[in-house]
C-alpha positions as CSV (number, residue, x, y, z in Angstrom):
1,M,-50.7,-73.8,61.6
2,F,-53.6,-72.3,59.6
3,R,-53.4,-72.6,55.8
4,G,-55.8,-72.6,52.9
5,V,-58.4,-70.3,51.3
6,T,-62.0,-70.7,52.2
7,N,-65.0,-68.8,50.7
8,L,-67.5,-67.9,53.4
9,N,-70.6,-65.7,53.9
10,I,-71.3,-63.0,56.5
11,D,-74.8,-63.3,57.9
12,S,-77.2,-60.4,58.3
13,K,-75.9,-59.9,61.9
14,G,-72.3,-59.6,60.8
15,R,-71.2,-63.1,61.8
16,V,-68.9,-65.5,60.0
17,A,-68.6,-69.2,60.8
18,M,-65.0,-70.4,61.2
19,P,-64.4,-73.4,58.9
20,A,-64.8,-76.8,60.5
21,R,-61.2,-77.8,59.9
22,Y,-60.0,-75.0,62.3
23,R,-62.7,-75.2,65.0
24,D,-61.1,-77.9,67.3
25,R,-57.7,-76.3,67.0
26,L,-59.1,-72.9,67.9
27,R,-61.1,-74.3,70.8
28,E,-58.0,-76.1,72.2
29,S,-55.4,-73.3,71.6
30,C,-57.4,-70.3,72.7
31,E,-60.8,-71.6,73.9
32,G,-62.3,-69.9,70.8
33,Q,-61.1,-66.4,71.9
34,L,-59.8,-64.4,68.9
35,V,-58.8,-60.9,68.1
36,V,-59.7,-59.1,64.9
37,T,-57.9,-56.0,63.7
38,V,-57.3,-54.1,60.5
39,D,-54.4,-54.6,58.1
40,R,-52.8,-52.1,55.8
41,D,-53.5,-54.3,52.7
42,G,-57.3,-53.8,53.1
43,C,-58.2,-57.0,54.9
44,L,-58.8,-57.9,58.5
45,L,-56.4,-60.0,60.5
46,V,-57.8,-62.7,62.8
47,Y,-55.5,-63.9,65.6
48,P,-56.0,-66.6,68.3
49,L,-55.8,-64.6,71.5
50,P,-52.4,-66.0,72.7
51,E,-50.8,-65.2,69.4
52,W,-52.3,-61.7,69.5
53,E,-51.1,-61.0,73.0
54,R,-47.5,-61.9,71.9
55,I,-47.7,-59.5,68.9
56,E,-49.5,-56.7,70.8
57,A,-46.8,-56.8,73.5
58,A,-44.1,-56.5,70.9
59,V,-45.8,-53.6,69.1
60,M,-46.5,-51.7,72.3
61,A,-42.9,-52.2,73.5
62,R,-41.7,-50.1,70.7
63,P,-40.9,-46.4,71.5
64,N,-44.0,-44.5,70.5
65,I,-42.1,-41.3,70.1
66,D,-41.4,-42.6,66.6
67,P,-44.3,-41.4,64.4
68,Q,-44.5,-44.7,62.4
69,V,-44.6,-46.7,65.6
70,R,-47.3,-44.5,67.1
71,Q,-49.3,-44.7,63.9
72,L,-49.1,-48.5,63.9
73,Q,-50.1,-48.7,67.5
74,R,-53.1,-46.4,66.9
75,V,-54.4,-48.3,64.0
76,F,-53.3,-51.9,64.6
77,V,-54.0,-52.0,68.3
78,G,-56.7,-49.3,68.3
79,Y,-58.9,-51.4,66.0
80,A,-58.2,-54.7,67.8
81,T,-61.5,-56.2,68.9
82,D,-61.9,-59.3,71.1
83,V,-64.3,-61.9,69.7
84,E,-65.4,-65.3,70.8
85,M,-66.6,-68.2,68.8
86,D,-70.2,-69.0,69.7
87,G,-71.7,-72.5,69.8
88,Q,-71.8,-72.7,66.0
89,A,-68.2,-71.5,65.7
90,R,-69.3,-68.1,64.4
91,I,-67.5,-64.8,65.3
92,L,-69.1,-61.4,65.1
93,I,-67.2,-58.9,63.0
94,A,-67.9,-55.4,64.3
95,P,-69.5,-53.0,61.9
96,T,-66.4,-50.6,62.0
97,L,-64.2,-53.5,61.0
98,R,-66.5,-54.7,58.3
99,E,-66.6,-51.1,56.9
100,Q,-62.8,-50.7,57.2
101,A,-62.2,-53.8,55.1
102,K,-65.2,-53.2,52.8
103,L,-66.6,-56.6,53.7
104,D,-70.0,-57.4,52.2
105,K,-71.8,-60.8,52.2
106,H,-69.2,-62.9,50.4
107,V,-65.7,-63.1,52.1
108,V,-62.6,-65.2,51.9
109,L,-60.7,-66.5,54.9
110,V,-57.0,-67.1,54.2
111,G,-54.9,-69.1,56.6
112,Q,-51.5,-67.4,57.2
113,G,-49.8,-69.8,59.6
114,N,-50.3,-68.1,63.0
115,K,-53.4,-66.1,61.9
116,F,-56.0,-65.6,59.3
117,E,-56.7,-62.8,56.8
118,L,-60.4,-62.0,56.1
119,W,-61.0,-60.4,52.7
120,D,-64.0,-59.2,50.7
121,E,-64.3,-61.8,48.0
122,A,-64.1,-59.4,45.1
123,V,-61.2,-57.5,46.6
124,W,-59.3,-60.8,47.3
125,A,-59.8,-62.0,43.7
126,A,-58.5,-58.7,42.3
127,Q,-55.5,-58.6,44.7
128,R,-54.7,-62.3,44.1
129,D,-54.7,-61.8,40.3
130,E,-52.4,-58.8,40.7
131,W,-50.0,-60.7,43.0
132,L,-49.9,-63.6,40.5
133,Q,-48.9,-61.2,37.8
134,S,-46.3,-59.5,39.9
135,D,-42.5,-59.8,39.6
136,A,-42.3,-62.3,42.4
137,F,-44.1,-64.8,40.3
138,T,-43.0,-63.8,36.8
139,S,-39.4,-62.8,37.0
140,G,-37.9,-64.4,40.1
141,L,-37.8,-63.9,43.8
142,S,-36.4,-61.1,45.9
143,E,-33.1,-61.6,47.7
144,A,-34.9,-62.3,50.9
145,L,-36.7,-65.2,49.2
146,S,-34.0,-66.4,46.8
147,S,-32.8,-69.2,49.0
148,L,-36.3,-70.9,49.0
149,S,-36.9,-73.8,46.8
150,I,-40.6,-73.7,46.0
């Protein structure tokens, strides 16, 4: 389970170091093999390889005659890039992925249970502030979330 928000830096070669608190778990669960892809919200998604393989199989099993399915397959799977943690637990974010998510030097890694989101720091701050002002936080939860006691 990955949780928490961590501010990180991307080095001049496009590498980002995974936080120390996740390193052992990532080495044990996937031998440091990860997959990075785009997300429609403007961030990158970082999956441990076994988790990615499960999701990729589910996405690709959908009938691609449906235009929405085909579009998701093209973008979500099309941008998917295999990465491996190096000896310093860094992963290389491909230039096309950095460009797609508008990642600069300062980024934020957000644990999301089975995966991470990687955001540009300024974009994350703006989006976070917008979410905190949204109806979900100011006027109650949607029906899908109403049974949660948080």
